[in-house]
N, CA, C and O atoms as a MOPAC input file, in Angstrom:
PM7 MOZYME 1SCF
protein

 N     29.94100 1    30.06700 1    29.24200 1
 C     28.88500 1    30.23200 1    28.26600 1
 C     27.55400 1    29.94100 1    28.97200 1
 O     27.39600 1    28.90900 1    29.62500 1
 N     26.60100 1    30.87300 1    28.82800 1
 C     25.29900 1    30.71600 1    29.46500 1
 C     24.41000 1    29.73200 1    28.71800 1
 O     24.72700 1    29.30400 1    27.60800 1
 N     23.30700 1    29.38600 1    29.33700 1
 C     22.37000 1    28.42800 1    28.74600 1
 C     21.81400 1    28.93800 1    27.42600 1
 O     21.65600 1    28.15800 1    26.48700 1
 N     21.51300 1    30.23400 1    27.33200 1
 C     20.98900 1    30.80700 1    26.09000 1
 C     21.97400 1    30.63200 1    24.94200 1
 O     21.59100 1    30.24600 1    23.83800 1
 N     23.24400 1    30.91900 1    25.20900 1
 C     24.26100 1    30.77000 1    24.16800 1
 C     24.45600 1    29.30800 1    23.78900 1
 O     24.64600 1    28.99000 1    22.61500 1
 N     24.41000 1    28.42100 1    24.77100 1
 C     24.53900 1    26.98600 1    24.49000 1
 C     23.38000 1    26.49900 1    23.61800 1
 O     23.58700 1    25.74200 1    22.66900 1
 N     22.17100 1    26.93400 1    23.94200 1
 C     21.00300 1    26.53700 1    23.15500 1
 C     21.08400 1    27.09500 1    21.73400 1
 O     20.75800 1    26.40100 1    20.77100 1
 N     21.51900 1    28.34500 1    21.60600 1
 C     21.65500 1    28.95800 1    20.28400 1
 C     22.70200 1    28.22000 1    19.45500 1
 O     22.49700 1    27.98500 1    18.26500 1
 N     23.81300 1    27.85600 1    20.07200 1
 C     24.86300 1    27.10300 1    19.37200 1
 C     24.35400 1    25.73000 1    18.94800 1
 O     24.62800 1    25.27300 1    17.83800 1
 N     23.61100 1    25.07600 1    19.84000 1
 C     23.04500 1    23.77000 1    19.50400 1
 C     22.08400 1    23.89400 1    18.31400 1
 O     22.10200 1    23.04400 1    17.42400 1
 N     21.26100 1    24.92400 1    18.28500 1
 C     20.32500 1    25.12300 1    17.17200 1
 C     21.07100 1    25.40100 1    15.86600 1
 O     20.64700 1    24.93600 1    14.80800 1
 N     22.16200 1    26.14400 1    15.92100 1
 C     22.96600 1    26.39000 1    14.71200 1
 C     23.51200 1    25.07700 1    14.16000 1
 O     23.49100 1    24.85200 1    12.95000 1
 N     23.99900 1    24.21500 1    15.04100 1
 C     24.53100 1    22.91600 1    14.61200 1
 C     23.43500 1    22.03900 1    14.02100 1
 O     23.64100 1    21.38000 1    13.00300 1
 N     22.28700 1    22.03400 1    14.65600 1
 C     21.16200 1    21.23700 1    14.14200 1
 C     20.73600 1    21.74900 1    12.77600 1
 O     20.51800 1    20.95600 1    11.86000 1
 N     20.61500 1    23.06000 1    12.62900 1
 C     20.19100 1    23.63000 1    11.34900 1
 C     21.18000 1    23.32900 1    10.23000 1
 O     20.78100 1    23.18400 1     9.07500 1
 N     22.46400 1    23.23400 1    10.56100 1
 C     23.45400 1    22.87300 1     9.53700 1
 C     23.32700 1    21.40500 1     9.15100 1
 O     23.58000 1    21.04900 1     8.00000 1
 N     22.94200 1    20.55300 1    10.08600 1
 C     22.86300 1    19.11300 1     9.82600 1
 C     21.58400 1    18.71500 1     9.09100 1
 O     21.58000 1    17.73600 1     8.34600 1
 N     20.50500 1    19.46300 1     9.29300 1
 C     19.22300 1    19.12900 1     8.66600 1
 C     19.16300 1    19.80800 1     7.30600 1
 O     19.28200 1    21.03100 1     7.22200 1
 N     18.98000 1    19.03100 1     6.23600 1
 C     18.95600 1    19.63400 1     4.90400 1
 C     17.70500 1    20.48700 1     4.68500 1
 O     16.64300 1    20.21400 1     5.24500 1
 N     17.85200 1    21.51000 1     3.87100 1
 C     16.70700 1    22.32800 1     3.48100 1
 C     15.80900 1    21.50300 1     2.56700 1
 O     16.19600 1    20.42000 1     2.12800 1
 N     14.62100 1    22.00400 1     2.28200 1
 C     13.69600 1    21.28400 1     1.39400 1
 C     14.32200 1    21.10700 1     0.00700 1
 O     14.17000 1    20.05700 1    -0.61700 1
 N     15.01800 1    22.12800 1    -0.46400 1
 C     15.65700 1    22.03600 1    -1.78600 1
 C     16.77400 1    20.99500 1    -1.78300 1
 O     16.89700 1    20.21400 1    -2.72700 1
 N     17.58300 1    20.97900 1    -0.73200 1
 C     18.65200 1    19.97800 1    -0.62900 1
 C     18.06000 1    18.58000 1    -0.49900 1
 O     18.56700 1    17.62900 1    -1.09500 1
 N     16.99300 1    18.45600 1     0.27400 1
 C     16.33600 1    17.15600 1     0.43000 1
 C     15.80700 1    16.65700 1    -0.91400 1
 O     15.88300 1    15.46500 1    -1.21200 1
 N     15.27100 1    17.57300 1    -1.72200 1
 C     14.80100 1    17.21000 1    -3.06200 1
 C     15.93500 1    16.61300 1    -3.89300 1
 O     15.75800 1    15.59600 1    -4.56500 1
 N     17.08800 1    17.25100 1    -3.84000 1
 C     18.24100 1    16.77000 1    -4.60400 1
 C     18.73500 1    15.42600 1    -4.07300 1
 O     19.09900 1    14.54400 1    -4.85000 1
 N     18.74700 1    15.27400 1    -2.75900 1
 C     19.21300 1    14.02900 1    -2.13600 1
 C     18.29400 1    12.86900 1    -2.49700 1
 O     18.75800 1    11.80300 1    -2.90200 1
 N     16.98900 1    13.08300 1    -2.34700 1
 C     16.05400 1    11.98400 1    -2.62300 1
 C     15.96100 1    11.67800 1    -4.11300 1
 O     15.69500 1    10.53800 1    -4.49300 1
 N     16.17500 1    12.67400 1    -4.95400 1
 C     16.14200 1    12.45000 1    -6.41100 1
 C     17.28300 1    11.52100 1    -6.83400 1
 O     17.09400 1    10.65100 1    -7.68400 1
 N     18.46000 1    11.70400 1    -6.24400 1
 C     19.60600 1    10.83500 1    -6.54600 1
 C     19.27400 1     9.38800 1    -6.17300 1
 O     19.53300 1     8.46800 1    -6.94900 1
 N     18.70500 1     9.19300 1    -4.99200 1
 C     18.31700 1     7.85000 1    -4.56500 1
 C     17.22700 1     7.26300 1    -5.43600 1
 O     17.26500 1     6.08100 1    -5.77700 1
 N     16.25100 1     8.08700 1    -5.79800 1
 C     15.15600 1     7.61400 1    -6.64700 1
 C     15.66900 1     7.18800 1    -8.01800 1
 O     15.21000 1     6.18900 1    -8.57000 1
 N     16.61100 1     7.93400 1    -8.56400 1
 C     17.17700 1     7.56600 1    -9.86700 1
 C     17.91900 1     6.23200 1    -9.79900 1
 O     17.83800 1     5.42900 1   -10.72900 1
 N     18.63900 1     5.99300 1    -8.70700 1
 C     19.33700 1     4.70500 1    -8.54100 1
 C     18.32800 1     3.56000 1    -8.49200 1
 O     18.50800 1     2.53600 1    -9.15200 1
 N     17.26200 1     3.74000 1    -7.70400 1
 C     16.23900 1     2.69900 1    -7.61400 1
 C     15.56100 1     2.48800 1    -8.96400 1
 O     15.30300 1     1.34900 1    -9.35200 1
 N     15.27000 1     3.56800 1    -9.68000 1
 C     14.61800 1     3.45600 1   -10.98600 1
 C     15.48000 1     2.66400 1   -11.96700 1
 O     14.95300 1     1.88400 1   -12.76100 1
 N     16.79100 1     2.85600 1   -11.92100 1
 C     17.69200 1     2.10300 1   -12.80400 1
 C     17.60800 1     0.60100 1   -12.53000 1
 O     17.52200 1    -0.20100 1   -13.46000 1
 N     17.63300 1     0.22900 1   -11.25800 1
 C     17.55900 1    -1.19400 1   -10.89500 1
 C     16.18000 1    -1.74800 1   -11.22400 1
 O     16.06300 1    -2.87400 1   -11.70700 1
 N     15.13400 1    -0.96700 1   -10.96500 1
 C     13.77400 1    -1.41700 1   -11.27200 1
 C     13.59500 1    -1.63600 1   -12.76800 1
 O     12.96800 1    -2.60800 1   -13.18700 1
 N     14.14500 1    -0.73400 1   -13.57200 1
 C     14.03800 1    -0.89900 1   -15.02100 1
 C     14.77600 1    -2.16000 1   -15.48000 1
 O     14.27300 1    -2.90700 1   -16.31900 1
 N     15.95700 1    -2.38900 1   -14.93200 1
 C     16.72800 1    -3.58600 1   -15.28500 1
 C     15.95500 1    -4.85100 1   -14.90800 1
 O     15.85600 1    -5.77900 1   -15.71100 1
 N     15.41100 1    -4.89200 1   -13.69800 1
 C     14.67200 1    -6.07500 1   -13.24600 1
 C     13.36800 1    -6.26500 1   -14.01300 1
 O     12.98000 1    -7.39400 1   -14.31400 1
 N     12.69800 1    -5.16900 1   -14.32700 1
 C     11.45400 1    -5.25800 1   -15.09300 1
 C     11.74300 1    -5.78900 1   -16.48800 1
 O     11.02100 1    -6.64400 1   -17.00100 1
 N     12.79500 1    -5.28100 1   -17.08900 1
 C     13.16800 1    -5.73900 1   -18.43300 1
 C     13.55700 1    -7.22200 1   -18.40200 1
 O     13.20100 1    -7.97000 1   -19.31300 1
 N     14.27300 1    -7.64500 1   -17.38000 1
 C     14.70000 1    -9.04600 1   -17.27700 1
 C     13.51700 1    -9.97600 1   -17.01400 1
 O     13.50300 1   -11.10800 1   -17.49600 1
 N     12.53900 1    -9.51200 1   -16.26400 1
 C     11.42200 1   -10.37400 1   -15.87800 1
 C     10.26200 1   -10.36400 1   -16.85900 1
 O      9.58300 1   -11.37800 1   -17.01900 1
 N     10.02200 1    -9.23600 1   -17.51700 1
 C      8.76500 1    -9.09500 1   -18.25400 1
 C      8.91600 1    -8.47500 1   -19.63200 1
 O      7.96100 1    -7.89700 1   -20.15100 1
 N     10.07200 1    -8.57700 1   -20.22700 1
 C     10.26000 1    -7.93600 1   -21.52700 1
 C     10.16500 1    -8.96000 1   -22.64100 1
 O     10.75400 1   -10.03900 1   -22.57000 1
 N      9.42600 1    -8.60900 1   -23.65400 1
 C      9.34100 1    -9.44100 1   -24.85200 1
 C      9.72000 1    -8.56400 1   -26.03300 1
 O      9.26600 1    -7.42400 1   -26.13800 1
 N     10.54600 1    -9.09000 1   -26.91500 1
 C     10.96300 1    -8.31300 1   -28.08200 1
 C      9.89100 1    -8.39300 1   -29.15200 1
 O      9.99000 1    -9.16700 1   -30.10400 1
 N      8.87700 1    -7.58600 1   -28.97400 1
 C      7.82900 1    -7.53000 1   -29.98300 1
 C      7.36500 1    -6.09000 1   -30.10800 1
 O      7.51300 1    -5.29600 1   -29.17900 1
 N      6.81400 1    -5.76600 1   -31.24200 1
 C      6.32700 1    -4.41500 1   -31.48000 1
 C      5.01200 1    -4.24000 1   -30.73700 1
 O      4.08100 1    -5.02500 1   -30.91300 1
 N      4.94300 1    -3.22400 1   -29.92000 1
 C      3.75600 1    -3.01300 1   -29.10000 1
 C      2.89000 1    -1.86600 1   -29.60800 1
 O      1.94300 1    -1.46400 1   -28.93300 1
 N      3.19800 1    -1.34000 1   -30.77400 1
 C      2.44400 1    -0.19900 1   -31.26200 1
 C      2.80200 1     1.04400 1   -30.46800 1
 O      3.97600 1     1.32300 1   -30.22400 1
 N      1.78300 1     1.78500 1   -30.07000 1
 C      2.00800 1     3.03600 1   -29.35000 1
 C      2.17800 1     2.83000 1   -27.84800 1
 O      2.58500 1     3.75000 1   -27.13900 1
 N      1.87300 1     1.64200 1   -27.36200 1
 C      1.93400 1     1.37300 1   -25.92700 1
 C      3.37800 1     1.09100 1   -25.52300 1
 O      4.04900 1     0.25100 1   -26.12300 1
 N      3.84300 1     1.79900 1   -24.50700 1
 C      5.19200 1     1.55900 1   -23.99600 1
 C      5.23700 1     0.23600 1   -23.24700 1
 O      4.24200 1    -0.21700 1   -22.68000 1
 N      6.41100 1    -0.36600 1   -23.26100 1
 C      6.61400 1    -1.55100 1   -22.43600 1
 C      6.68800 1    -1.10700 1   -20.97700 1
 O      7.05600 1     0.03100 1   -20.68400 1
 N      6.34200 1    -2.00100 1   -20.07900 1
 C      6.34700 1    -1.71500 1   -18.64800 1
 C      7.70600 1    -1.17100 1   -18.19500 1
 O      7.76600 1    -0.22500 1   -17.41000 1
 N      8.78500 1    -1.76200 1   -18.68600 1
 C     10.13700 1    -1.32900 1   -18.29400 1
 C     10.44800 1     0.08100 1   -18.78100 1
 O     11.29600 1     0.76600 1   -18.20700 1
 N      9.76900 1     0.51500 1   -19.83200 1
 C     10.00500 1     1.85000 1   -20.37900 1
 C      9.04400 1     2.89000 1   -19.81100 1
 O      9.09800 1     4.06100 1   -20.18900 1
 N      8.17100 1     2.46700 1   -18.90700 1
 C      7.18100 1     3.38900 1   -18.35200 1
 C      7.49800 1     3.78400 1   -16.91100 1
 O      6.64300 1     4.33600 1   -16.21700 1
 N      8.70700 1     3.50700 1   -16.46200 1
 C      9.11500 1     3.86400 1   -15.09800 1
 C      9.44600 1     5.35200 1   -15.06700 1
 O     10.14000 1     5.86700 1   -15.94300 1
 N      8.93900 1     6.02500 1   -14.04900 1
 C      9.22100 1     7.45700 1   -13.95400 1
 C      9.60500 1     7.83600 1   -12.52900 1
 O      9.17700 1     7.21500 1   -11.55700 1
 N     10.42100 1     8.87000 1   -12.44500 1
 C     10.85800 1     9.43500 1   -11.16900 1
 C     10.24700 1    10.82700 1   -11.07500 1
 O     10.35300 1    11.63100 1   -12.00200 1
 N      9.60700 1    11.09800 1    -9.94400 1
 C      8.96400 1    12.39200 1    -9.72900 1
 C      9.50100 1    12.97800 1    -8.43100 1
 O      9.60700 1    12.28100 1    -7.42200 1
 N      9.83600 1    14.25100 1    -8.46500 1
 C     10.38200 1    14.92800 1    -7.28400 1
 C      9.26500 1    15.46400 1    -6.38000 1
 O      9.31100 1    16.60500 1    -5.92100 1
 N      8.27100 1    14.61900 1    -6.13900 1
 C      7.12800 1    14.95000 1    -5.28300 1
 C      6.76100 1    13.70500 1    -4.50100 1
 O      7.21300 1    12.60600 1    -4.82300 1
 N      5.93600 1    13.87600 1    -3.46800 1
 C      5.46400 1    12.69400 1    -2.75000 1
 C      4.26400 1    12.09200 1    -3.48500 1
 O      3.89200 1    12.57500 1    -4.55400 1
 N      3.66400 1    11.05500 1    -2.92900 1
 C      2.55900 1    10.36700 1    -3.59500 1
 C      1.34300 1    11.25300 1    -3.81500 1
 O      0.54500 1    10.99600 1    -4.71600 1
 N      1.19200 1    12.29000 1    -3.00600 1
 C      0.06800 1    13.20900 1    -3.14800 1
 C      0.37900 1    14.36500 1    -4.08900 1
 O     -0.45400 1    15.25300 1    -4.27000 1
 N      1.55900 1    14.36800 1    -4.68800 1
 C      1.94200 1    15.43000 1    -5.60500 1
 C      2.48500 1    16.67500 1    -4.92200 1
 O      2.61200 1    17.72300 1    -5.55500 1
 N      2.80300 1    16.57400 1    -3.65100 1
 C      3.30700 1    17.71200 1    -2.88500 1
 C      4.83200 1    17.74900 1    -2.97200 1
 O      5.50100 1    16.73200 1    -2.79200 1
 N      5.36900 1    18.93200 1    -3.25100 1
 C      6.82400 1    19.09700 1    -3.28900 1
 C      7.31700 1    19.41700 1    -1.88200 1
 O      7.30500 1    20.57100 1    -1.45300 1
 N      7.74600 1    18.38600 1    -1.17800 1
 C      8.20900 1    18.56100 1     0.19500 1
 C      9.60900 1    17.99100 1     0.40000 1
 O     10.05800 1    17.82100 1     1.53400 1
 N     10.29400 1    17.69800 1    -0.70300 1
 C     11.63800 1    17.14600 1    -0.61600 1
 C     11.69400 1    15.66300 1    -0.89300 1
 O     12.77800 1    15.11200 1    -1.08400 1
 N     10.54600 1    15.00200 1    -0.92200 1
 C     10.51500 1    13.56700 1    -1.21500 1
 C     10.50900 1    13.33300 1    -2.71400 1
 O     10.09200 1    14.19900 1    -3.48300 1
 N     10.97100 1    12.16500 1    -3.12700 1
 C     10.91300 1    11.73800 1    -4.51900 1
 C     10.26000 1    10.37000 1    -4.56800 1
 O     10.43000 1     9.56100 1    -3.65600 1
 N      9.51600 1    10.11200 1    -5.62500 1
 C      8.85700 1     8.81600 1    -5.77200 1
 C      9.23400 1     8.19200 1    -7.10400 1
 O      9.52000 1     8.88300 1    -8.08200 1
 N      9.22600 1     6.87600 1    -7.11300 1
 C      9.48400 1     6.10300 1    -8.32200 1
 C      8.25400 1     5.25200 1    -8.55900 1
 O      7.73600 1     4.62500 1    -7.63600 1
 N      7.79100 1     5.23000 1    -9.79200 1
 C      6.61400 1     4.42600 1   -10.09900 1
 C      6.49100 1     4.20000 1   -11.58700 1
 O      7.42400 1     4.43100 1   -12.35700 1
 N      5.32700 1     3.74800 1   -11.96500 1
 C      5.02800 1     3.48100 1   -13.36200 1
 C      4.00900 1     4.50300 1   -13.84800 1
 O      3.20800 1     5.01500 1   -13.06600 1
 N      4.04600 1     4.79400 1   -15.13600 1
 C      3.10400 1     5.75100 1   -15.70700 1
 C      1.68000 1     5.26200 1   -15.50100 1
 O      1.40500 1     4.06200 1   -15.48000 1
 N      0.78300 1     6.23000 1   -15.34800 1
 C     -0.61900 1     5.85600 1   -15.21500 1
 C     -1.36100 1     6.16500 1   -16.51200 1
 O     -0.74700 1     6.55900 1   -17.50300 1
 N     -2.65400 1     5.99100 1   -16.50300 1
 C     -3.45300 1     6.15400 1   -17.71400 1
 C     -3.37200 1     7.57300 1   -18.26900 1
 O     -3.48200 1     7.76000 1   -19.48100 1
 N     -3.18500 1     8.56700 1   -17.42000 1
 C     -3.10000 1     9.94600 1   -17.91200 1
 C     -1.81800 1    10.19000 1   -18.70300 1
 O     -1.76700 1    11.09900 1   -19.53300 1
 N     -0.78400 1     9.38900 1   -18.45600 1
 C      0.48200 1     9.54500 1   -19.17800 1
 C      0.46500 1     8.85100 1   -20.53600 1
 O      0.94700 1     9.40300 1   -21.52500 1
 N     -0.09000 1     7.63900 1   -20.58400 1
 C      0.05400 1     6.84500 1   -21.80900 1
 C     -1.21900 1     6.13300 1   -22.24600 1
 O     -1.20600 1     5.41000 1   -23.24200 1
 N     -2.30700 1     6.32000 1   -21.52700 1
 C     -3.53400 1     5.61500 1   -21.87500 1
 C     -3.63000 1     4.24200 1   -21.23300 1
 O     -4.69600 1     3.62700 1   -21.24100 1
 N     -2.53800 1     3.76000 1   -20.68300 1
 C     -2.48500 1     2.45700 1   -20.02000 1
 C     -2.03800 1     2.68700 1   -18.57900 1
 O     -1.11000 1     3.45500 1   -18.32800 1
 N     -2.69200 1     2.02800 1   -17.64400 1
 C     -2.29500 1     2.15400 1   -16.24500 1
 C     -1.19600 1     1.13200 1   -15.95700 1
 O     -1.46000 1     0.02800 1   -15.48100 1
 N      0.03700 1     1.52600 1   -16.25700 1
 C      1.17100 1     0.62700 1   -16.05900 1
 C      1.37800 1     0.26900 1   -14.58900 1
 O      1.83500 1    -0.83100 1   -14.28000 1
 N      1.05200 1     1.17400 1   -13.69300 1
 C      1.17200 1     0.89400 1   -12.26500 1
 C      0.29400 1    -0.26900 1   -11.84000 1
 O      0.70600 1    -1.11100 1   -11.04300 1
 N     -0.90400 1    -0.30900 1   -12.37100 1
 C     -1.82900 1    -1.41100 1   -12.05200 1
 C     -1.30200 1    -2.73700 1   -12.59500 1
 O     -1.34400 1    -3.75900 1   -11.91000 1
 N     -0.81400 1    -2.70900 1   -13.81200 1
 C     -0.25200 1    -3.92200 1   -14.41800 1
 C      0.94800 1    -4.39900 1   -13.60000 1
 O      1.08200 1    -5.59100 1   -13.31900 1
 N      1.81600 1    -3.46500 1   -13.22200 1
 C      3.00000 1    -3.82300 1   -12.42800 1
 C      2.59800 1    -4.43900 1   -11.09200 1
 O      3.22600 1    -5.39200 1   -10.63000 1
 N      1.56300 1    -3.90100 1   -10.47800 1
 C      1.11500 1    -4.45400 1    -9.19200 1
 C      0.63100 1    -5.89200 1    -9.35500 1
 O      0.95000 1    -6.74900 1    -8.53000 1
 N     -0.13800 1    -6.16400 1   -10.41100 1
 C     -0.60000 1    -7.54200 1   -10.65000 1
 C      0.57800 1    -8.48400 1   -10.88700 1
 O      0.61000 1    -9.59400 1   -10.35500 1
 N      1.54600 1    -8.03600 1   -11.68900 1
 C      2.70700 1    -8.88500 1   -11.96700 1
 C      3.56100 1    -9.09200 1   -10.71900 1
 O      4.08300 1   -10.18500 1   -10.50200 1
 N      3.70400 1    -8.06600 1    -9.91000 1
 C      4.51300 1    -8.16000 1    -8.69600 1
 C      3.81700 1    -8.98500 1    -7.61500 1
 O      4.41500 1    -9.89800 1    -7.04500 1
 N      2.56600 1    -8.66600 1    -7.33500 1
 C      1.85000 1    -9.28100 1    -6.21600 1
 C      1.04900 1   -10.51600 1    -6.59900 1
 O      0.74900 1   -11.35500 1    -5.75000 1
 N      0.70400 1   -10.62500 1    -7.87600 1
 C     -0.17300 1   -11.70600 1    -8.30400 1
 C     -1.62800 1   -11.32300 1    -8.10500 1
 O     -1.94400 1   -10.25400 1    -7.58200 1
 N     -2.50200 1   -12.21300 1    -8.53100 1
 C     -3.93500 1   -12.03000 1    -8.31500 1
 C     -4.43100 1   -13.20300 1    -7.48700 1
 O     -3.71100 1   -14.18200 1    -7.29300 1
 N     -5.62900 1   -13.10400 1    -7.01100 1
 C     -6.12600 1   -14.12800 1    -6.08500 1
 C     -6.30200 1   -15.49500 1    -6.73800 1
 O     -6.23900 1   -16.51300 1    -6.04800 1
 N     -6.51900 1   -15.54300 1    -8.04500 1
 C     -6.82300 1   -16.83800 1    -8.65800 1
 C     -5.90700 1   -17.25100 1    -9.80800 1
 O     -5.57800 1   -18.43000 1    -9.94100 1
 N     -5.50000 1   -16.31500 1   -10.62100 1
 C     -4.91600 1   -16.70400 1   -11.90600 1
 C     -3.42200 1   -16.43700 1   -12.07600 1
 O     -2.75900 1   -17.13800 1   -12.84100 1
 N     -2.90100 1   -15.47700 1   -11.40600 1
 C     -1.52800 1   -15.06100 1   -11.67300 1
 C     -0.71900 1   -15.08000 1   -10.38800 1
 O     -1.08100 1   -14.44400 1    -9.39800 1
 N      0.36800 1   -15.81000 1   -10.41900 1
 C      1.27500 1   -15.83000 1    -9.27200 1
 C      2.28600 1   -14.69600 1    -9.44900 1
 O      2.92700 1   -14.59100 1   -10.49500 1
 N      2.42500 1   -13.86300 1    -8.44200 1
 C      3.34600 1   -12.73500 1    -8.52200 1
 C      4.79500 1   -13.18100 1    -8.46300 1
 O      5.13000 1   -14.17700 1    -7.82100 1
 N      5.65200 1   -12.42400 1    -9.14600 1
 C      7.08200 1   -12.76700 1    -9.12300 1
 C      7.90000 1   -11.77600 1    -8.28700 1
 O      9.11300 1   -11.94000 1    -8.15600 1
 N      7.26400 1   -10.76700 1    -7.73000 1
 C      7.88100 1    -9.82600 1    -6.78200 1
 C      9.10200 1    -9.10700 1    -7.35500 1
 O     10.08000 1    -8.87300 1    -6.64500 1
 N      9.04000 1    -8.75900 1    -8.64300 1
 C     10.17500 1    -8.08800 1    -9.27400 1
 C     10.41200 1    -6.69300 1    -8.69500 1
 O     11.55500 1    -6.24200 1    -8.63600 1
 N      9.36000 1    -6.00900 1    -8.27100 1
 C      9.53100 1    -4.68700 1    -7.65400 1
 C     10.16800 1    -4.84300 1    -6.27500 1
 O     11.08000 1    -4.10000 1    -5.91500 1
 N      9.68200 1    -5.80800 1    -5.51400 1
 C     10.24200 1    -6.06000 1    -4.18200 1
 C     11.71700 1    -6.44500 1    -4.27400 1
 O     12.53800 1    -5.99700 1    -3.47300 1
 N     12.03900 1    -7.27700 1    -5.25600 1
 C     13.43400 1    -7.68900 1    -5.44300 1
 C     14.30800 1    -6.49400 1    -5.82500 1
 O     15.43200 1    -6.35900 1    -5.34300 1
 N     13.78300 1    -5.62900 1    -6.69500 1
 C     14.54100 1    -4.43600 1    -7.09200 1
 C     14.76800 1    -3.52600 1    -5.88900 1
 O     15.84400 1    -2.94600 1    -5.74100 1
 N     13.76600 1    -3.40000 1    -5.04000 1
 C     13.89700 1    -2.56600 1    -3.83600 1
 C     14.98400 1    -3.12400 1    -2.92400 1
 O     15.82900 1    -2.37900 1    -2.42900 1
 N     14.96000 1    -4.43900 1    -2.70400 1
 C     15.97700 1    -5.06700 1    -1.85100 1
 C     17.36900 1    -4.97600 1    -2.47000 1
 O     18.35300 1    -4.70200 1    -1.78300 1
 N     17.43200 1    -5.20900 1    -3.77200 1
 C     18.71600 1    -5.21000 1    -4.47900 1
 C     19.36600 1    -3.82300 1    -4.50300 1
 O     20.59100 1    -3.70700 1    -4.46400 1
 N     18.55100 1    -2.78600 1    -4.56500 1
 C     19.09100 1    -1.43200 1    -4.72100 1
 C     19.27900 1    -0.69200 1    -3.40300 1
 O     19.82800 1     0.41000 1    -3.39200 1
 N     18.84200 1    -1.26600 1    -2.31000 1
 C     18.82400 1    -0.57600 1    -1.01300 1
 C     20.17200 1     0.05700 1    -0.65300 1
 O     20.23300 1     1.24100 1    -0.32200 1
 N     21.23900 1    -0.71900 1    -0.71700 1
 C     22.56100 1    -0.20400 1    -0.33300 1
 C     23.04300 1     0.88300 1    -1.28600 1
 O     23.59900 1     1.89400 1    -0.85900 1
 N     22.82400 1     0.66500 1    -2.58000 1
 C     23.24900 1     1.63000 1    -3.59100 1
 C     22.48000 1     2.95300 1    -3.44500 1
 O     23.06000 1     4.03200 1    -3.56800 1
 N     21.18700 1     2.85800 1    -3.18600 1
 C     20.35800 1     4.05300 1    -2.99000 1
 C     20.82900 1     4.81700 1    -1.75500 1
 O     21.01600 1     6.03300 1    -1.80100 1
 N     21.01700 1     4.10000 1    -0.66200 1
 C     21.45600 1     4.74800 1     0.57700 1
 C     22.80900 1     5.42900 1     0.38800 1
 O     23.00300 1     6.55700 1     0.84000 1
 N     23.74100 1     4.75400 1    -0.27400 1
 C     25.07800 1     5.32700 1    -0.47300 1
 C     25.01500 1     6.57500 1    -1.34600 1
 O     25.67800 1     7.57000 1    -1.05100 1
 N     24.22500 1     6.53200 1    -2.41600 1
 C     24.09900 1     7.69600 1    -3.29300 1
 C     23.50300 1     8.88500 1    -2.54300 1
 O     23.94600 1    10.02100 1    -2.71100 1
 N     22.49800 1     8.61400 1    -1.71600 1
 C     21.88000 1     9.68800 1    -0.94200 1
 C     22.83600 1    10.22500 1     0.12600 1
 O     22.88200 1    11.43100 1     0.36500 1
 N     23.58900 1     9.34300 1     0.76000 1
 C     24.55900 1     9.77000 1     1.77300 1
 C     25.65500 1    10.62400 1     1.13900 1
 O     26.07800 1    11.62700 1     1.71400 1
 N     26.11200 1    10.22400 1    -0.04600 1
 C     27.13900 1    11.00500 1    -0.74500 1
 C     26.61600 1    12.39900 1    -1.08700 1
 O     27.32100 1    13.39300 1    -0.91800 1
 N     25.38100 1    12.46200 1    -1.56700 1
 C     24.78000 1    13.75500 1    -1.92200 1
 C     24.61200 1    14.62400 1    -0.67400 1
 O     24.83500 1    15.83300 1    -0.72200 1
 N     24.22300 1    14.01600 1     0.42300 1
 C     24.08000 1    14.73700 1     1.69500 1
 C     25.42800 1    15.30600 1     2.13900 1
 O     25.50900 1    16.45600 1     2.57100 1
 N     26.48500 1    14.49500 1     2.03100 1
 C     27.82400 1    14.94200 1     2.43700 1
 C     28.33500 1    16.07800 1     1.56100 1
 O     29.09200 1    16.92700 1     2.03100 1
 N     27.93100 1    16.10500 1     0.29000 1
 C     28.32000 1    17.20800 1    -0.59800 1
 C     27.89400 1    18.54700 1    -0.02000 1
 O     28.60300 1    19.54400 1    -0.16200 1
 N     26.74100 1    18.57100 1     0.63000 1
 C     26.24400 1    19.81000 1     1.23400 1
 C     27.16600 1    20.33700 1     2.31000 1
 O     27.28500 1    21.55100 1     2.47700 1
 N     27.82700 1    19.44900 1     3.05100 1
 C     28.75800 1    19.87600 1     4.09500 1
 C     30.05700 1    20.39000 1     3.49200 1
 O     30.68800 1    21.28500 1     4.05400 1
 N     30.45900 1    19.83800 1     2.36300 1
 C     31.70600 1    20.28400 1     1.72800 1
 C     31.54500 1    21.69500 1     1.17400 1
 O     32.48500 1    22.48900 1     1.19000 1
 N     30.33500 1    22.00000 1     0.68100 1
 C     30.08900 1    23.32600 1     0.11300 1
 C     29.81000 1    24.36500 1     1.18600 1
 O     30.23900 1    25.51300 1     1.06900 1
 N     29.09300 1    23.96900 1     2.22900 1
 C     28.70000 1    24.98300 1     3.19700 1
 C     28.99600 1    24.51900 1     4.53200 1
 O     28.74000 1    25.23000 1     5.50400 1

């Protein structure tokens, strides 16, 4: 087998191993959903009060998964975050950041987002790996 054929074969193998943008979207969405589930559970455990909030959603109920990157570009990435003011009139992301990180003077952060990220890491990776392997079984 000549060098050209070897290189062509290597490229075919690489192309089969690297997911397409659509497959990457599906893979990252599965992982994002797993993380969102753990984040919602931790947010509810850390910051939920059983009271009527009117039209404003509770922080735990404002978690959303988007199949785009932080800039809104569809490139196969998925993001997990909190609704912003355009979604509900309240910038839940800002509130979550203060609760997670704390403020310089008045509020000590409890790192519930960081804990959810650490807690879900293995589950997210496994879900994404399983979804990736599904692509090999089909094609």
